[in-house]
Kinemage of the C-alpha trace (Angstrom):
@kinemage 1
@onewidth
@group {chain A} dominant
@subgroup {mainchain}
@vectorlist {calphas} color= white
{ca met a 1} P 83.355 104.545 104.534
{ca ser a 2} L 84.635 100.661 104.053
{ca tyr a 3} L 88.005 100.344 102.546
{ca gly a 4} L 88.145 97.041 100.410
{ca tyr a 5} L 85.077 95.379 101.980
{ca gly a 6} L 81.250 95.329 100.540
{ca gly a 7} L 78.104 94.306 101.935
{ca ser a 8} L 75.502 96.105 104.178
{ca ser a 9} L 76.876 98.162 106.951
{ca gln a 10} L 74.555 96.388 109.587
{ca ala a 11} L 76.424 92.851 108.665
{ca gly a 12} L 79.213 91.554 110.923
{ca tyr a 13} L 82.614 91.898 109.924
{ca ser a 14} L 82.855 88.047 109.484
{ca gln a 15} L 80.241 88.148 106.724
{ca arg a 16} L 82.142 90.824 104.749
{ca arg a 17} L 84.101 89.477 101.812
{ca pro a 18} L 87.152 91.526 100.590
{ca leu a 19} L 86.790 92.768 97.017
{ca tyr a 20} L 90.327 92.014 96.073
{ca pro a 21} L 91.953 88.384 96.527
{ca ile a 22} L 94.681 88.425 99.148
{ca ile a 23} L 97.811 86.750 97.545
{ca pro a 24} L 100.113 84.737 99.283
{ca arg a 25} L 103.345 86.705 100.243
{ca his a 26} L 105.581 84.277 98.161
{ca his a 27} L 102.907 83.554 95.264
{ca ser a 28} L 105.017 83.888 91.941
{ca phe a 29} L 103.579 85.123 88.840
{ca pro a 30} L 104.774 84.253 85.348
{ca ile a 31} L 106.741 87.076 83.848
{ca ala a 32} L 105.100 87.800 80.451
{ca pro a 33} L 104.395 90.943 78.361
{ca pro a 34} L 101.449 92.603 79.832
{ca thr a 35} L 98.263 92.992 77.982
{ca phe a 36} L 96.135 95.945 78.317
{ca ser a 37} L 93.055 95.230 76.565
{ca ser a 38} L 91.041 95.961 79.867
{ca pro a 39} L 92.782 97.929 82.554
{ca pro a 40} L 93.507 96.264 85.842
{ca pro a 41} L 91.028 97.162 88.754
{ca ser a 42} L 92.254 100.436 90.726
{ca pro a 43} L 90.907 101.514 94.017
{ca phe a 44} L 91.810 104.959 93.304
{ca phe a 45} L 88.883 105.265 90.775
{ca pro a 46} L 85.585 103.231 91.401
{ca gln a 47} L 84.432 101.205 88.683
{ca gln a 48} L 80.879 99.987 87.610
{ca arg a 49} L 80.364 96.295 87.945
{ca thr a 50} L 78.970 94.221 84.841
{ca pro a 51} L 75.187 93.091 85.123
{ca arg a 52} L 76.202 89.591 85.881
{ca glu a 53} L 78.363 90.723 88.909
{ca glu a 54} L 75.457 92.909 90.021
{ca glu a 55} L 73.012 89.938 89.912
{ca his a 56} L 75.405 87.681 91.771
{ca lys a 57} L 75.912 90.374 94.468
{ca lys a 58} L 72.146 90.904 94.797
{ca ser a 59} L 71.633 87.167 95.474
{ca asp a 60} L 74.453 87.285 98.060
{ca thr a 61} L 72.403 90.077 99.762
{ca gly a 62} L 69.201 88.423 99.564
{ca gly a 63} L 67.990 90.307 96.645
{ca gly a 64} L 67.763 93.879 98.655
{ca pro a 65} L 69.221 96.961 97.623
{ca ser a 66} L 72.778 96.311 96.290
{ca gln a 67} L 75.658 97.680 98.040
{ca trp a 68} L 78.253 96.594 95.470
{ca ser a 69} L 77.419 98.875 92.598
{ca arg a 70} L 80.522 100.919 93.117
{ca arg a 71} L 83.971 99.972 94.523
{ca glu a 72} L 84.671 102.215 97.665
{ca glu a 73} L 87.580 104.487 96.931
{ca met a 74} L 90.679 104.420 99.404
{ca asp a 75} L 91.176 107.857 100.834
{ca pro a 76} L 94.880 109.420 101.104
{ca cys a 77} L 96.401 110.107 104.382
{ca pro a 78} L 96.345 113.693 105.579
{ca phe a 79} L 99.422 115.480 105.631
{ca val a 80} L 100.438 119.094 106.362
{ca arg a 81} L 103.416 121.090 104.890
{ca val a 82} L 105.141 123.867 106.657
{ca leu a 83} L 107.072 126.073 104.326
{ca val a 84} L 109.424 128.873 105.135
{ca gly a 85} L 110.907 131.206 102.761
{ca asn a 86} L 111.738 134.613 101.641
{ca leu a 87} L 114.673 134.980 104.460
{ca ala a 88} L 116.195 138.365 104.600
{ca leu a 89} L 118.127 140.308 107.179
{ca lys a 90} L 118.412 143.811 107.945
{ca met a 91} L 121.132 144.962 110.492
{ca pro a 92} L 121.730 148.466 112.269
{ca val a 93} L 124.480 150.489 111.237
{ca ala a 94} L 127.409 150.180 113.553
{ca pro a 95} L 130.926 151.441 113.299
{ca arg a 96} L 133.428 149.038 112.286
{ca pro a 97} L 135.766 147.974 115.285
{ca ala a 98} L 139.257 148.586 114.718
{ca gly a 99} L 142.175 146.096 115.251
{ca ala a 100} L 142.923 142.620 114.111
{ca gly a 101} L 141.214 140.630 116.807
{ca ala a 102} L 137.871 142.783 116.592
{ca gly a 103} L 135.887 139.726 115.621
{ca val a 104} L 133.187 139.223 113.135
{ca his a 105} L 131.264 142.037 111.987
{ca pro a 106} L 127.803 141.179 111.373
{ca thr a 107} L 127.017 143.606 108.312
{ca thr a 108} L 129.845 142.355 106.254
{ca ser a 109} L 129.913 138.695 107.065
{ca pro a 110} L 127.469 136.244 105.371
{ca cys a 111} L 124.690 135.181 107.545
{ca tyr a 112} L 122.286 132.125 107.803
{ca cys a 113} L 119.403 130.773 109.920
{ca arg a 114} L 119.069 127.329 111.572
{ca ile a 115} L 115.339 126.451 111.382
{ca arg a 116} L 113.437 123.939 113.441
{ca leu a 117} L 109.758 123.053 114.028
{ca asn a 118} L 109.104 121.382 117.409
{ca lys a 119} L 111.425 118.254 117.576
{ca leu a 120} L 111.604 117.833 113.939
{ca pro a 121} L 115.094 117.702 112.334
{ca leu a 122} L 117.044 121.168 111.826
{ca gln a 123} L 117.327 122.771 108.634
{ca thr a 124} L 119.808 125.498 107.571
{ca ala a 125} L 119.379 128.107 104.872
{ca ala a 126} L 121.358 131.442 104.022
{ca ala a 127} L 119.770 134.812 104.996
{ca pro a 128} L 120.810 137.569 102.540
{ca leu a 129} L 121.837 141.058 103.990
{ca leu a 130} L 119.699 143.959 102.734
{ca pro a 131} L 121.323 147.422 102.715
{ca ser a 132} L 120.574 149.060 106.089
{ca asp a 133} L 119.376 152.229 104.261
{ca asp a 134} L 116.551 150.442 102.529
{ca ala a 135} L 113.436 151.983 103.538
{ca thr a 136} L 111.042 149.709 101.942
{ca pro a 137} L 108.192 149.430 104.540
{ca gly a 138} L 106.442 146.213 102.984
{ca pro a 139} L 107.996 142.624 103.342
{ca ala a 140} L 110.753 141.435 101.054
{ca ala a 141} L 110.308 138.789 98.316
{ca thr a 142} L 113.589 136.792 97.549
{ca gly a 143} L 111.444 134.078 96.151
{ca ala a 144} L 113.677 131.289 97.835
{ca leu a 145} L 112.312 128.520 99.874
{ca ala a 146} L 114.558 128.022 103.143
{ca ala a 147} L 112.928 125.071 104.800
{ca ala a 148} L 110.139 122.493 104.208
{ca phe a 149} L 108.623 120.396 107.197
{ca his a 150} L 106.193 117.382 106.432
{ca leu a 151} L 103.935 116.540 109.187
{ca ser a 152} L 101.643 113.529 109.188
{ca lys a 153} L 98.337 113.018 110.995
{ca ala a 154} L 100.309 111.531 114.093
{ca asp a 155} L 102.688 114.306 114.087
{ca leu a 156} L 99.728 116.797 113.905
{ca asp a 157} L 98.057 115.128 116.967
{ca arg a 158} L 101.022 115.140 119.001
{ca val a 159} L 101.735 118.624 118.257
{ca thr a 160} L 98.040 119.805 119.263
{ca ala a 161} L 97.679 117.576 122.130
{ca lys a 162} L 96.363 119.133 125.122
{ca pro a 163} L 98.055 118.035 128.259
{ca ser a 164} L 96.293 118.092 131.613
{ca leu a 165} L 98.772 120.437 133.611
{ca phe a 166} L 100.274 122.682 130.999
{ca gly a 167} L 97.154 123.854 128.845
{ca thr a 168} L 96.953 123.799 125.147
{ca arg a 169} L 100.055 122.951 123.249
{ca ser a 170} L 100.926 124.510 119.991
{ca ala a 171} L 103.504 124.265 117.352
{ca lys a 172} L 106.641 126.391 117.516
{ca leu a 173} L 108.855 127.556 114.573
{ca lys a 174} L 112.303 128.534 115.841
{ca leu a 175} L 114.750 130.430 113.907
{ca trp a 176} L 118.344 130.901 115.052
{ca val a 177} L 120.301 133.783 113.163
{ca tyr a 178} L 123.925 133.229 112.868
{ca ala a 179} L 126.744 135.635 111.448
{ca gly a 180} L 129.621 133.847 109.868
{ca arg a 181} L 130.373 130.814 107.825
{ca arg a 182} L 128.143 127.755 108.061
{ca gly a 183} L 129.543 124.381 109.675
{ca thr a 184} L 130.671 123.142 112.780
{ca thr a 185} L 134.115 122.856 114.464
{ca cys a 186} L 134.408 120.146 117.170
{ca gly a 187} L 130.698 120.059 117.307
{ca val a 188} L 130.320 123.850 117.782
{ca asn a 189} L 128.667 125.816 115.392
{ca ser a 190} L 131.448 128.198 113.631
{ca gly a 191} L 129.186 131.035 113.299
{ca arg a 192} L 128.210 133.764 115.824
{ca leu a 193} L 124.758 133.945 117.217
{ca leu a 194} L 122.898 137.065 116.507
{ca gly a 195} L 119.574 136.051 118.236
{ca lys a 196} L 116.408 134.073 117.607
{ca val a 197} L 112.942 134.191 116.530
{ca val a 198} L 110.138 132.241 117.869
{ca leu a 199} L 106.637 131.993 116.030
{ca pro a 200} L 103.679 130.042 117.371
{ca leu a 201} L 101.553 128.153 114.653
{ca asp a 202} L 98.108 126.824 114.970
{ca leu a 203} L 98.303 123.964 112.549
{ca lys a 204} L 94.721 122.707 113.064
{ca ser a 205} L 93.598 125.304 110.762
{ca ala a 206} L 95.973 124.162 108.007
{ca ala a 207} L 94.538 120.680 107.961
{ca gly a 208} L 91.667 121.921 105.415
{ca lys a 209} L 93.153 124.827 103.636
{ca pro a 210} L 96.288 126.932 103.196
{ca val a 211} L 96.978 129.320 105.819
{ca val a 212} L 99.848 132.190 105.938
{ca phe a 213} L 100.984 132.541 109.520
{ca his a 214} L 103.501 135.354 108.855
{ca ser a 215} L 104.610 137.403 106.057
{ca gly a 216} L 106.905 140.589 106.840
{ca trp a 217} L 109.724 141.603 109.291
{ca val a 218} L 110.174 140.686 112.828
{ca pro a 219} L 112.641 141.817 115.454
{ca ile a 220} L 115.527 139.531 116.323
{ca thr a 221} L 115.747 138.817 120.113
{ca lys a 222} L 118.908 138.338 121.672
{ca arg a 223} L 119.330 135.913 124.685
{ca gly a 224} L 117.741 137.146 127.761
{ca arg a 225} L 115.710 139.799 125.990
{ca lys a 226} L 112.303 140.251 124.797
{ca ala a 227} L 111.264 141.504 121.501
{ca ser a 228} L 109.436 144.955 121.793
{ca ser a 229} L 108.198 147.360 119.185
{ca ala a 230} L 110.368 150.360 120.583
{ca ala a 231} L 113.295 147.983 119.819
{ca ala a 232} L 112.369 147.520 116.431
{ca ala a 233} L 111.546 151.205 115.973
{ca ala a 234} L 115.095 152.011 117.362
{ca gly a 235} L 116.871 150.031 114.541
{ca ala a 236} L 117.217 146.653 116.028
{ca ala a 237} L 118.296 143.534 113.790
{ca gln a 238} L 115.199 142.414 111.816
{ca leu a 239} L 114.521 139.253 109.906
{ca asn a 240} L 112.030 138.966 106.887
{ca leu a 241} L 110.121 135.630 106.283
{ca thr a 242} L 107.103 134.209 105.042
{ca val a 243} L 105.685 131.258 106.805
{ca arg a 244} L 102.769 129.242 105.407
{ca ala a 245} L 101.047 125.840 105.975
{ca glu a 246} L 99.132 124.189 103.402
{ca pro a 247} L 97.328 120.637 103.276
{ca asp a 248} L 99.240 117.805 101.132
{ca pro a 249} L 97.329 114.650 101.118
{ca arg a 250} L 99.447 111.465 100.086
{ca phe a 251} L 98.717 108.018 99.380
{ca val a 252} L 100.892 105.742 101.689
{ca phe a 253} L 102.046 102.267 100.881
{ca glu a 254} L 104.079 99.751 102.884
{ca phe a 255} L 106.093 96.561 102.281
{ca asp a 256} L 105.107 93.791 104.420
{ca gly a 257} L 108.459 92.263 103.827
{ca glu a 258} L 111.974 93.056 102.440
{ca pro a 259} L 111.755 93.689 98.451
{ca glu a 260} L 114.189 90.880 97.809
{ca cys a 261} L 111.757 88.482 99.575
{ca ser a 262} L 108.942 89.282 97.051
{ca pro a 263} L 106.523 90.786 99.510
{ca gln a 264} L 102.925 92.261 99.348
{ca val a 265} L 102.494 95.955 99.077
{ca leu a 266} L 99.648 97.410 101.363
{ca gln a 267} L 97.961 100.752 101.088
{ca val a 268} L 97.828 102.385 104.380
{ca gln a 269} L 95.027 104.554 105.510
{ca gly a 270} L 95.003 105.263 109.410
{ca ala a 271} L 94.721 101.799 111.025
{ca met a 272} L 93.526 100.154 107.726
{ca arg a 273} L 95.692 98.329 105.366
{ca gln a 274} L 94.628 96.954 102.159
{ca pro a 275} L 96.601 94.794 99.535
{ca met a 276} L 97.427 96.781 96.471
{ca phe a 277} L 100.330 95.302 94.780
{ca thr a 278} L 102.654 92.311 94.915
{ca cys a 279} L 106.465 92.300 94.176
{ca lys a 280} L 108.471 89.601 92.519
{ca phe a 281} L 112.374 89.971 92.965
{ca ser a 282} L 114.703 87.944 90.585
{ca cys a 283} L 118.156 87.742 90.205
{ca arg a 284} L 119.964 86.296 87.168
{ca ser a 285} L 122.867 84.152 87.748
{ca asn a 286} L 126.046 84.092 85.842
{ca ser a 287} L 124.982 80.417 84.571
{ca asp a 288} L 121.780 81.924 82.918
{ca leu a 289} L 124.179 84.244 80.819
{ca arg a 290} L 126.406 81.362 79.963
{ca ser a 291} L 123.743 79.338 78.942
{ca arg a 292} L 122.432 82.002 76.630
{ca ser a 293} L 125.978 82.462 75.140
{ca met a 294} L 126.071 78.716 74.548
{ca his a 295} L 122.869 78.581 72.885
{ca ser a 296} L 123.868 81.451 70.600
{ca asp a 297} L 127.213 79.782 69.337
{ca pro a 298} L 126.492 75.988 69.466
{ca gly a 299} L 130.105 75.501 67.887
{ca thr a 300} L 132.086 76.614 70.779
{ca gly a 301} L 133.687 73.841 72.523
{ca gly a 302} L 133.592 72.869 76.300
{ca arg a 303} L 137.183 73.762 76.711
{ca lys a 304} L 136.764 77.309 75.842
{ca trp a 305} L 133.767 77.458 78.356
{ca leu a 306} L 135.735 76.058 81.114
{ca ala a 307} L 138.644 78.316 80.468
{ca ser a 308} L 136.385 81.519 80.820
{ca phe a 309} L 134.694 79.910 83.976
{ca gly a 310} L 137.645 81.020 86.230
{ca ser a 311} L 137.367 84.439 84.923
{ca asp a 312} L 133.708 84.499 85.682
{ca arg a 313} L 134.185 83.691 89.246
{ca glu a 314} L 136.699 86.219 89.655
{ca arg a 315} L 134.579 88.995 88.240
{ca ala a 316} L 131.526 87.801 90.239
{ca gly a 317} L 133.325 88.975 93.383
{ca lys a 318} L 133.639 92.470 92.048
{ca glu a 319} L 130.062 93.338 90.589
{ca arg a 320} L 126.477 92.734 91.409
{ca lys a 321} L 124.249 92.577 88.501
{ca gly a 322} L 120.930 91.065 87.094
{ca trp a 323} L 118.639 92.196 89.758
{ca ser a 324} L 114.947 93.202 88.972
{ca val a 325} L 111.753 93.962 90.790
{ca thr a 326} L 108.476 93.387 89.016
{ca val a 327} L 105.117 95.015 90.392
{ca his a 328} L 102.071 93.260 89.695
{ca asp a 329} L 98.463 94.182 90.629
{ca leu a 330} L 96.346 91.742 92.293
{ca ser a 331} L 95.113 90.253 89.209
{ca gly a 332} L 98.359 89.094 88.329
{ca ser a 333} L 99.336 91.595 85.675
{ca pro a 334} L 102.570 93.499 85.619
{ca val a 335} L 102.154 97.321 86.115
{ca ala a 336} L 105.759 98.438 86.856
{ca leu a 337} L 109.467 97.066 86.567
{ca ala a 338} L 112.661 98.078 87.999
{ca ser a 339} L 115.635 96.544 86.462
{ca met a 340} L 119.299 96.780 87.021
{ca val a 341} L 120.709 97.833 83.753
{ca thr a 342} L 124.170 98.992 84.919
{ca pro a 343} L 125.972 96.434 87.079
{ca phe a 344} L 127.266 97.706 90.294
{ca val a 345} L 131.022 97.237 89.922
{ca ala a 346} L 134.028 97.951 92.483
{ca ser a 347} L 136.252 100.606 91.103
{ca pro a 348} L 139.773 99.477 90.518
{ca gly a 349} L 141.839 99.124 93.370
{ca ser a 350} L 138.922 99.333 95.966
{ca asp a 351} L 136.005 97.496 97.118
{ca arg a 352} L 133.409 100.192 96.716
{ca val a 353} L 131.064 101.523 93.907
{ca ser a 354} L 132.351 104.909 93.230
{ca arg a 355} L 130.385 107.945 91.822
{ca ser a 356} L 132.570 108.081 88.759
{ca asn a 357} L 130.917 104.599 87.676
{ca pro a 358} L 127.735 104.195 89.367
{ca gly a 359} L 125.029 101.350 89.024
{ca ala a 360} L 121.928 102.230 87.446
{ca trp a 361} L 118.329 100.946 87.489
{ca leu a 362} L 115.734 101.516 84.752
{ca val a 363} L 112.176 102.032 85.940
{ca leu a 364} L 109.654 100.969 83.122
{ca arg a 365} L 105.901 101.449 82.881
{ca pro a 366} L 103.363 99.896 80.735
{ca gly a 367} L 102.099 101.588 77.435
{ca asp a 368} L 100.855 100.723 74.180
{ca gly a 369} L 101.201 97.164 74.670
{ca thr a 370} L 105.013 97.158 75.735
{ca trp a 371} L 107.233 98.423 78.565
{ca lys a 372} L 108.332 102.107 78.257
{ca pro a 373} L 111.122 103.774 80.278
{ca trp a 374} L 109.849 106.245 83.047
{ca gly a 375} L 112.829 106.959 85.080
{ca arg a 376} L 116.522 106.165 85.560
{ca leu a 377} L 118.168 105.728 89.064
{ca glu a 378} L 121.903 105.859 89.528
{ca cys a 379} L 123.592 104.972 93.076
{ca trp a 380} L 127.089 104.778 94.343
{ca arg a 381} L 128.826 104.703 97.705
{ca glu a 382} L 130.227 108.076 98.980
{ca arg a 383} L 133.203 107.781 101.523
{ca gly a 384} L 132.375 109.618 104.805
{ca thr a 385} L 134.507 111.252 107.134
{ca gly a 386} L 134.551 111.107 110.865
{ca ala a 387} L 132.001 109.583 112.759
{ca ala a 388} L 129.214 110.096 109.887
{ca gly a 389} L 130.481 107.020 107.999
{ca asp a 390} L 129.817 106.202 104.400
{ca ser a 391} L 126.431 107.069 102.582
{ca leu a 392} L 124.520 105.972 99.626
{ca gly a 393} L 124.701 108.664 96.916
{ca tyr a 394} L 121.743 108.683 94.642
{ca arg a 395} L 120.527 110.683 91.410
{ca phe a 396} L 117.168 110.109 89.898
{ca glu a 397} L 116.134 111.159 86.467
{ca leu a 398} L 112.703 111.579 84.838
{ca leu a 399} L 112.557 110.437 81.277
{ca leu a 400} L 110.023 112.690 79.868
{ca pro a 401} L 108.784 112.596 76.201
{ca asp a 402} L 109.815 115.226 73.647
{ca pro a 403} L 108.569 116.095 70.314
{ca thr a 404} L 111.133 114.094 68.559
{ca gly a 405} L 109.869 110.992 70.385
{ca met a 406} L 113.023 110.316 72.261
{ca gly a 407} L 112.826 110.466 76.026
{ca val a 408} L 114.609 113.416 77.612
{ca gly a 409} L 116.170 112.947 81.217
{ca val a 410} L 115.532 115.499 83.545
{ca ser a 411} L 117.227 115.263 87.001
{ca val a 412} L 114.733 115.636 89.839
{ca ala a 413} L 116.541 114.427 92.767
{ca glu a 414} L 120.183 113.965 93.937
{ca ser a 415} L 121.216 113.666 97.655
{ca ser a 416} L 122.790 111.023 99.900
{ca val a 417} L 121.357 108.701 102.617
{ca pro a 418} L 123.704 107.589 105.482
{ca ser a 419} L 124.357 103.789 105.130
{ca ser a 420} L 124.711 103.320 108.829
{ca arg a 421} L 121.282 104.572 110.136
{ca gly a 422} L 119.524 105.129 106.740
{ca gly a 423} L 117.225 107.903 105.957
{ca arg a 424} L 114.642 109.266 103.251
{ca phe a 425} L 114.644 109.169 99.565
{ca ala a 426} L 112.713 112.278 98.306
{ca ile a 427} L 111.565 113.772 95.198
{ca asp a 428} L 110.482 117.376 96.166
{ca leu a 429} L 110.513 120.248 93.636
{ca thr a 430} L 108.927 122.642 96.069
{ca ala a 431} L 112.327 124.566 96.034
{ca ala a 432} L 112.327 124.765 92.098
{ca gln a 433} L 109.176 126.720 92.473
{ca pro a 434} L 109.327 130.624 92.990
{ca phe a 435} L 108.307 131.119 96.711
{ca gly a 436} L 105.400 133.791 96.918
{ca arg a 437} L 103.990 135.429 99.799
{ca ser a 438} L 100.589 133.805 98.838
{ca gly a 439} L 99.342 130.466 99.662
{ca ser a 440} L 100.157 129.192 96.291
{ca pro a 441} L 103.552 129.214 94.197
{ca gly a 442} L 103.911 131.530 91.762
{ca cys a 443} L 104.630 129.147 88.822
{ca ser a 444} L 101.536 126.897 89.623
{ca pro a 445} L 98.179 127.422 87.791
{ca arg a 446} L 96.771 128.711 90.983
{ca gly a 447} L 99.363 130.969 91.557
{ca ser a 448} L 99.502 134.755 90.698
{ca gly a 449} L 101.326 133.837 87.291
{ca asp a 450} L 99.411 131.183 85.177
{ca phe a 451} L 102.206 129.460 83.166
{ca ser a 452} L 99.822 126.640 82.156
{ca gly a 453} L 99.047 125.988 78.424
{ca ser a 454} L 101.460 125.528 75.503
{ca gly a 455} L 104.359 127.393 77.015
{ca ala a 456} L 104.476 125.245 80.215
{ca tyr a 457} L 106.744 122.737 79.010
{ca gly a 458} L 109.373 125.272 78.163
{ca leu a 459} L 109.073 127.174 81.507
{ca trp a 460} L 108.831 124.086 83.691
{ca pro a 461} L 111.165 121.340 82.691
{ca phe a 462} L 109.520 118.618 85.124
{ca gly a 463} L 106.170 117.943 83.108
{ca ser a 464} L 103.297 117.494 85.309
{ca tyr a 465} L 105.352 116.917 88.408
{ca arg a 466} L 105.261 119.891 90.880
{ca gly a 467} L 105.791 120.351 94.546
{ca phe a 468} L 105.969 117.245 96.956
{ca val a 469} L 106.264 113.940 94.465
{ca met a 470} L 107.281 111.244 96.718
{ca ser a 471} L 109.504 109.901 99.455
{ca ala a 472} L 110.537 106.442 100.744
{ca ala a 473} L 111.993 105.354 103.880
{ca val a 474} L 115.499 103.559 103.373
{ca gln a 475} L 116.940 101.573 106.187
{ca gly a 476} L 120.642 101.204 107.120
{ca glu a 477} L 122.906 98.352 105.979
{ca gly a 478} L 122.235 95.337 108.074
{ca arg a 479} L 118.593 96.252 109.226
{ca cys a 480} L 115.200 94.655 108.291
{ca ser a 481} L 114.121 96.896 105.667
{ca lys a 482} L 110.398 97.270 104.911
{ca pro a 483} L 110.072 100.516 102.950
{ca thr a 484} L 107.036 102.924 103.420
{ca val a 485} L 106.439 104.826 100.208
{ca glu a 486} L 104.405 108.367 100.198
{ca val a 487} L 103.188 109.665 96.970
{ca gly a 488} L 101.375 112.891 96.525
{ca val a 489} L 97.664 112.622 95.507
{ca pro a 490} L 98.055 115.025 92.232
{ca his a 491} L 100.802 112.423 90.895
{ca val a 492} L 98.646 109.495 91.258
{ca gly a 493} L 95.819 108.999 88.565
{ca cys a 494} L 95.712 105.398 88.322
{ca ala a 495} L 97.272 102.337 89.919
{ca glu a 496} L 100.224 102.182 87.364
{ca asp a 497} L 101.286 105.497 88.546
{ca ala a 498} L 101.571 104.366 92.038
{ca ala a 499} L 103.215 101.219 91.143
{ca ala a 500} L 106.188 103.138 89.465
{ca phe a 501} L 106.960 104.883 92.594
{ca val a 502} L 106.809 101.619 94.449
{ca ala a 503} L 109.268 99.996 91.921
{ca leu a 504} L 111.414 103.042 92.417
{ca ala a 505} L 111.233 102.830 96.248
{ca ala a 506} L 112.227 98.917 95.898
{ca ala a 507} L 115.259 99.827 93.779
{ca val a 508} L 116.426 102.394 96.217
{ca asp a 509} L 116.136 100.081 98.967
{ca leu a 510} L 118.053 97.306 96.962
{ca ser a 511} L 120.821 99.795 96.248
{ca met a 512} L 121.689 99.999 99.842
{ca asp a 513} L 122.755 96.248 99.290
{ca ala a 514} L 124.100 96.691 95.942
{ca cys a 515} L 126.503 99.421 97.235
{ca lys a 516} L 127.698 97.374 100.159
{ca leu a 517} L 131.472 97.003 100.474
{ca phe a 518} L 132.625 94.044 98.119
{ca ser a 519} L 134.589 92.666 101.095
{ca his a 520} L 130.997 91.941 102.818
{ca arg a 521} L 128.964 89.230 101.788
{ca leu a 522} L 125.429 89.671 100.770
{ca arg a 523} L 122.493 87.944 102.230
{ca arg a 524} L 121.294 84.700 100.821
{ca glu a 525} L 118.300 86.167 99.069
{ca leu a 526} L 120.421 88.680 97.053
{ca ser a 527} L 123.123 86.279 96.012
{ca ser a 528} L 122.861 84.624 92.754
{ca thr a 529} L 124.790 81.782 94.100
{ca arg a 530} L 121.836 79.921 95.519
{ca ser a 531} L 120.506 79.079 91.848
{ca asp a 532} L 124.308 78.691 90.562
{ca pro a 533} L 125.654 75.289 91.904
{ca leu a 534} L 128.783 75.600 89.937
{ca arg a 535} L 129.858 78.649 91.743
């Protein structure tokens, strides 16, 4: 399959011509209200060419059979999700030790698990205790998701590689079971290790269809011992869990530069990179705002303007405002917009943006000939403790339509990203769905309970968004940031859908700079002083 190139397959690469014009990186588009009389071309859905275009392409190919009748569709990148849930713990009955220094008794202390898939980051989840006299032979179904691991094609190839000396390599899921409170003290886990569980996973089989690797009870092995059926029958500690993997294809987009440099956005599929969007960053300066006020009030004298000029300079050092990112398709039409609607202002007596007064972005999409709000992003700077350092806190709300015609804000993501080393901004609604023992969630139309239809809006508050929605890589402060955006295929029906997530990723990346300490200077591209000679 060819991605973005037409012509006969026998023709050389130099004879192929791109279907989409490559826009220079710093090309500027006039910001004008979008027109939607004819939708922009989208590689997600092939479109038929007009007879004139068809005749022109036939002449280019010597009048032979045309290879330009349909635009080739860009395939998504393969991903696999490994989900772990339904954790429950059953402990053997043991007499309670006497004395104050007897230690932690596992049947009364809270328990939790640390879960890891190969070398992916550790995840922690609670493991509720079931009554020891529960004689239910079947697996327990708590309906809670404990951990989710996302693997790209590169991760799958690395996991399933076959070393020449050690035979076939397979993925291993490891769970360490602890009794006591979660947390660490001086770098050591505060809980007491009860044992661990190791499950091998054949992830090759999950690339094309959902696979349930395990669902039920498994004995917990202690250090230096091996699990045995006799030990399980004798009443050893057991852990209930469900492990399944399912394909989760995604569209991957990559900025070829920092968002404040108005870069191109490329769609990635393997080694192929195809231009999809262009970003236009703008920063309104205080002189722009002052010129607007002067035009609106022509009777105001120059002395009054000069008197307020000093306060403007003092205020500018404690606030960052006027940033916006407009996403255009390759025809130059704006298809998404992220605009800073609430300035990032330092809290009184400090040089940081506090959670009580966060800055905010509004992400807008075109519709009915105008811009319509789609989501609201709030960001602030959280104070860190110890070596962890500060972090970028964020909260994202989807603005869903309701019967009254007013948008309803539904929070779909709230977390933080370390400011020093960066991390990932993610919208993942998998944990909001009941975790069943089958291959599909219970609240999805394919699950055991079909909640689709007129009542779905009341039962599922997130509209059409389910499961993994999107993620974006965010670099830390002082690092060159070229965000990579992953969007789940079910949430992209047209180019405008993808552009909204691209604009959101740009807003998150720029918020890392907007929440920088006000005692630190911003880079030149983000400062409005380059276009304001009076400051």
